[in-house]
Each structure stands twice: as structure tokens, then as C-alpha cells.
C-alpha positions, 0 to 999 in steps of 0.5 A: 656837362657842368658838376652838380656843384656848379649846377647848383651854383649857377641854377638860378643865374645861368649867365654867370660862371662859377668863376664869376661866383666865387671870384676873390673866394679864399684858397681852398682849405684855408684861413686867411686873416685879415690885416689889423687895419682892415679889422680895426677900420671896419669895426671902427664904422660901429664907433660911428654909428653907436655915437648917433644911435646912443644920442637918440636913445639918451636925449631926442625924447627928452629934447622934444618933450622937456625943450620943445614942449611936445606932449609925451604920447605925441612925441612917442607916436612921432618916433614909432612912426619914423621907425616904422617907415625905417623898418619897412625900408631896410629890406627894399634897400638891401635888395637895391644895394645888392643890385648895385653892389656889383657896379659901385660897391659898397664903399661908394655907397657908404661914401655918399650916404654917410654925409647925408646922414650926417646932415640929416642927424643935425637937422632933427635937432635944428628942424624943431627949432626952426619951425616952432609953428609946426613942431611936430611935423618938423620933428617927424620928417627930419626924423624920418629922413634921418632914419632912412639916411641911416639905413643907407649907411647901416645896411652896406656897412653890415653887409660888409661883414659877409663881404670882406672875408669867407671865413667863419672864425674871421667874421667872429673876430670882426664882431668882437671888435665891432662890438668893442667899438659900439661900447666905446661910442656908448661911453663917449656919448655919455660922457659928453651928455654929462659935460654939456648938459650938467652945467646948464641951469635949464634945457636949452635948445642951443645946448642940444643944437651944439651937441648935434654938431659934436656928434656929427663931427665925430660920426663923419670922419670915422664912418668915411674912414672905416669904409675906405679902410675896410674895402681897399685893404681887403679883397671883397667878394664880388657877386654877379648882378642878378636882376630878379624881383624883390619878392623872388630874392625875398623867397630865397632867403626864406627858403634858408633854414639857418638864416631863419633860425639865427633870425629868430635868435636875434629877434627874441633877443630884441624883444624879450632879452632887452626888457632887462636893460630897458626896465633899469631906471624903474628898478633903480627908482623903485628898489634902490630909491634913486633913479639916478642910479640907473646910469651907475647900473648901466656903466657897470653893464657896459663894463661888463660887456667890454671886459668880457670881449676877450672871452668871447674872442677866444671862444669864437676862435677855439670853439663853435660860434653856436656853442659860445652863443649857448655859453653867453646865454647860460651866463646871462640867464643864470645872472637873471636867476641871481637877481630874482633869488637875491632881490638886491636893495643894495647898489653894490650887489646890483652893480655887480649883477649888471656887471655879469649881465653886461658880460653875457649880453656882450657875448650874446650880441657878438655871437648873433653877428658872427653867426649871420654872415655865414647863413649867406654862403648856404644861400649862395650854394643853394641859388648860385647868387649872394644877397648880402645887404638883403640879408642884413636889411631883413634882420634889421627890420625884423629886429627894430619890429621886435624892438618897438614891441619889446618897448610895449611889452615894458610899458605893459608889464609896468602896469601890471607890477603897479608901478606909479610914476609919482611914487618914490617908495617901494610898495608891496606890489613891486616884487612883480617888477622884478619878476618881470625884469628877470623872468621875461629875459629868461624866457628868451633865453631859453628859447634862444638856447633851444634854437641854437642847440638845433642850429646845423652850422659848424666851421667845417660845414661852412668850409664845405659850403664855401669850397668846391667838392673836389678841392675840399680837404679829406674829412679824415684829415686833422681839424688842424690841417684841413683848416691850415693858416696861411 
């Protein structure tokens, strides 16, 4: 008769043995550190994704409105519709990738999808120029195709965070490196934009097409190299292929309390906490008198994110990740309170506060992504099967929906604060803008901290979830001995 632990592993997948489920799992009671080339190779994929995402955020709406002459509301509707399609496909693609992963692997999926994503990115700038008589339709179809292709790369690459190691601390280190490379991608695109566009007398379509090819040249080799190094240089966790429906798999995830708590934190962060960054340009114009200063403030925010990464790295290794996440929330919330109390009208004070806010946001993002893959083992413990790609697909879908709602919230808050696009001077109602910019993220911080404080996850609990009961170290043993490093 099978032990109860094995029965729980195989309850929903009787054809698979416990050995099949646990193949390539780490030796019991040990912590396996990934080689540095694997760490850096996997995390470098975030540089590739970041250059595309940052390019879209900085330039694509400007390209559609100022270069192609599409009305701003129509351009916004085009982007929103494409993002809506993207968010609906994330969980479905995640489920399909989970079903195929046992046969073709993440590296093959990324290897096939990355060139398509690269071509689709170039097409979003070429298609509107090539079809001037149907520029709106061409923009929508090309951008929707790009978002779908991006999902096919993004979901399996994110799922690798759970697939290349079971160790909770190692995942914290990987999340730190991921965020570091994402910040490098943001800085690289910002520099390219300044160099490419500052010499132009006016916006021209050819400049943006050239820019698209430069981004594609940065993206493709880095993304393919990341997939090759991270998969071939580590022992990825193989999961048995289980033929269940999408709804059955989704119900399994929804029953995972820990996963739902972590997703709630990520969704609140995407919808409420990002209000601070999204209102930076309006703050720079209304309070500092120059919207161009928003670039300086964002640069200080990114600098804070990068320079604070060693702090979050150490906290992720030496404390519980939820504790580190609450510390990051506290730093960001304290900065928002200082912003509200000081109401700075000088660039210097504002830059310092943006730097501190960036440090808190960096830790918040790192810890969120470090916590999420740990929840996958709890689903596996209860159901006997892993749903790596579907877990990340569900998260991405909900975060994209929350991000869209956050953009609508920013527009509504600007309307309430009396912001006028044509106004260049500070007026008596604009303190409401500062209230919105700081109080809304503070509400998000409080909600996230309350959820994290009740999150039943720790390094010891996660070790128990990934270890057979007969092989678990004695709980009376010291922490250092029970989590010894090989």
C-alpha cells in the first residue's frame, strides 16, 4: 500500500509514479546552488523582454498618434483591445505549454516563439506605414499578433523560474538577477531613444522602423541564448504529462490558498502601487514646471532599483521572503508619506524621494516574483501534478487586467484633481494630484502588507512540501544543518 504522501502526489494522476513526479528534484534536505552561468543566462532573458516592453511603453503610442496621425482615443482603444486579447490568451497558453512541456521542453517552445516575437515587433512599426489606407486596422492586427507572440515567450520563460530549481532561496537570487537585467534593458532603450530621436527635426516613420530593427537585434540573440543556457546548464524539473481540461487545471490553482494570496499581492501592486510612477510626468509638469523632468525622476527611480538590489538579495537569502517583501513595502510606503508631507517643489528633493521609492519598488517586485514559484510545489503536493506555465499565465493575465484598470484610475484621478493638459502653472486644486499620487499607492501598500503577514509560507514549510516525510530532517535539528548547502 502506498504511503499517504505518495497517495496525495498521485491522487489526480494515478498513472504516474512518485519517482516520475519527483524526477530531477533536489536531494533531500539540501540546497543546490545553480552555477553562475545558469543564473546569469536565465536572468538575461529579462533584458530581452525588457527592451521590447520599454520600447512599447515609451514610443508606440507616440508613434501612432504623432507619426501615423491616428487620433489619441482611437490609438488608445487599439492598444487596449490588443492587451485584452493578450490577457485572455495567457492562461490558455500556459495550460497548453504545461501539456507540451513533457515532450518538447521550454527551450524548444522559446526557440520557436522568439523569432516570431522578433518579427512581430518589427511588424508593429512597418505595418501602419505599409498600409496607409487602413492604418488603424494594420496597427491593431500587428500589435495583437505581437502581444500573442510575446506571450508564447514570456510564459515559458517565467515558468522556468520554478522549473530550474526547487530551492526557495535560490529562486530569490534568480528573481534579483531578473530584475537587474530588466533595469538594464530599460536604461538601454532610454539611451537609444535619446540618441535616435534627438537629432531628428521632426518625427519620421523611417526613424521608428530603424529603431525597431535595433531592438530586434538586441532581443533575439539574448533571448535564444538565455533559453539555451538556463535549460541545458541545469536539471529542469520534469513533470508528468496529464491530460486534463483547462478548467480542471484552473480549479486546482484556485484551490491553492498560498497562490491566491501571492497573486492578490501582485495584482494590487500592478493596479494601485504603480499609480505613483504613472503620474510622474503630470507631477513634473504641475509641481516642477517642466514635464521633461519626468525623465530625470524616472532615471533616479531606476537607479534606486538597481543599487538596492544587493539589499534585497541578502534579505532573500537570510530571512523569509515575505519578511523582505514587507520591508520593501514599508520603505515604499514611508517614501510616499514623506512625499505627501514635504510636497517638494524642487528637483533635488523630488529626485531623492524617487530614488527611495525606486529602492522600495525594486524589492517589492523581486520578492513578488520570488514568492510565486514556491506556490507551485503546494499545488503539486495536493494534486500530484505541476502547473508551472499555467500558474504564471494566470498571474500575467490578472496583472495585465489590473494594469489596465490602473491606467483608467490615473485618468480619473487627474480629472478629479483638476489637471488641465494646456495649463502650465500650478493651481490651487493641484494638491489633490499629489494626494492621489501618494495615498492610492499607500493604500496598496497597506493591503499587500496585511496579505503578506498572513501568508503561511516559509523556507522550512517549502522544504517540507518538496521532501518526502521519511526523508525530512528532524525538526529539532538546527536550521543550518537541516538546510545544509552541498
